N, C-alpha and C positions, 0 to 999 in steps of 0.2 A: 337851355331851358330845363327847369326842374319841374317834374310832374309830381304833385302831391295828391294822394288819394286817401280816403278813409270814410268812416261812417259819419253820420250827422253828429255834430257836437263832440267830435273826437280830438279837437285841439288844432285843427288845420290852420285856421286863421291866426291863432296865437303863435303857432310855429312860424308862419310866414313873417309875422312881426319880429320874431326873434332873429330872423335873417337880416334885419335892418330895414325892412319896408314899413312905411307908415300907413295909416288908414287912407291917406290921400293918394297913395300909390296903388291902391287896390280897387279894381273895377268889379262890381257885382253883376255877373251874367251880362256884361256889356263889352263889346270889342271897341276899345278906344286906344288912346295913346299911353295909358297907364301901363306900367310894366308887369302888373300882377292881375290875373283873371281868376276870380273866385266864382264858384258855382257853375262850372262848365256844363253840368247836367241841365241846368235851367236854360242855358243858351241853346243847347241842342233841342230841348223841348220846344222852344219858340221857333226853331228853324229845322223842322224835321224834313226828311226827304233825301238829303245828300250831305251828311256831316263832313265828308272828306273835303268839301269846299272851304270849310273853316280852318283846315290844317295850316295853310301858309301863314295866315294871320296869327294863329296860336303859336307857331314856331318862332315868331318874333318876340314873344313874351319872355320875361325872365322866369316867371313862375306861372304855372297853370294848376288850379286846384279843382278837384272833382269829388263829389260824394260818390261812394260806392253804392251803386243801385242794382248791381247784378246778382246779389245774393238774396236769399229769402224766397218768399212766395212769388210765383210767376203771376204777373197781373192778368186779370180776366179781360180787361179792356184792350182791344187790339192795338189802339194807338199807343197806349202805355207800354205794351210789349215791344213795339217798333222802336219807340224812343229808348227804351232800355238797351236794346240791341245796338242802336246807333251810337249811344254813349259808350258802350263797351268797345265797339269797333274803333271809334275815334281815340279812346284811351290806349288801345293797342298801337295805333299809328303814332300817337304822341310818345309812348314809351320807347318805340323803336328809334326815335330821333332825340330823346332826352339825354342830357348829361347825367341826370340823377332821377331816380324814381323812389319816392319815399311814401310809405304807408304809415298813417297815424292811427295809433290805438291807445285810448285812455291818455292822450296827451304825450305819448312816447313815440318819437319818430323811429321807424324801422327802415333802414336803407335797403331797398330791394335791388337796386342797381346803381352803380357809380362808375362812370367811364374812367375816372382818374385812378381807380384801383385795379383796373384790368391789366395794366402794364406792370404792376408790381409783382 
């Protein structure tokens, strides 16, 4: 599984398509049979309370894409703070299991982790 993170409109979806996935391969905040999940943060928002329960289904995906929501101003709304923390914890778990972790900035992919280069 490849985990792709980045700010809103940072080029994440375009990058996923450059990997060979079409729009029909991409599920938007929905867990279904499609190989790519876009907007993980929205899925967690809809299912707060125990995001670790999502992990097994997410690990079956080829690509999981999440907006970075942990930077910036801390939300004043308690539920928004909880969601932000849950998304962060889930991304940590995903990164621990990922083959690659890529951060998108201005349409440029930065590889943060790649299991295939660890043995070189």
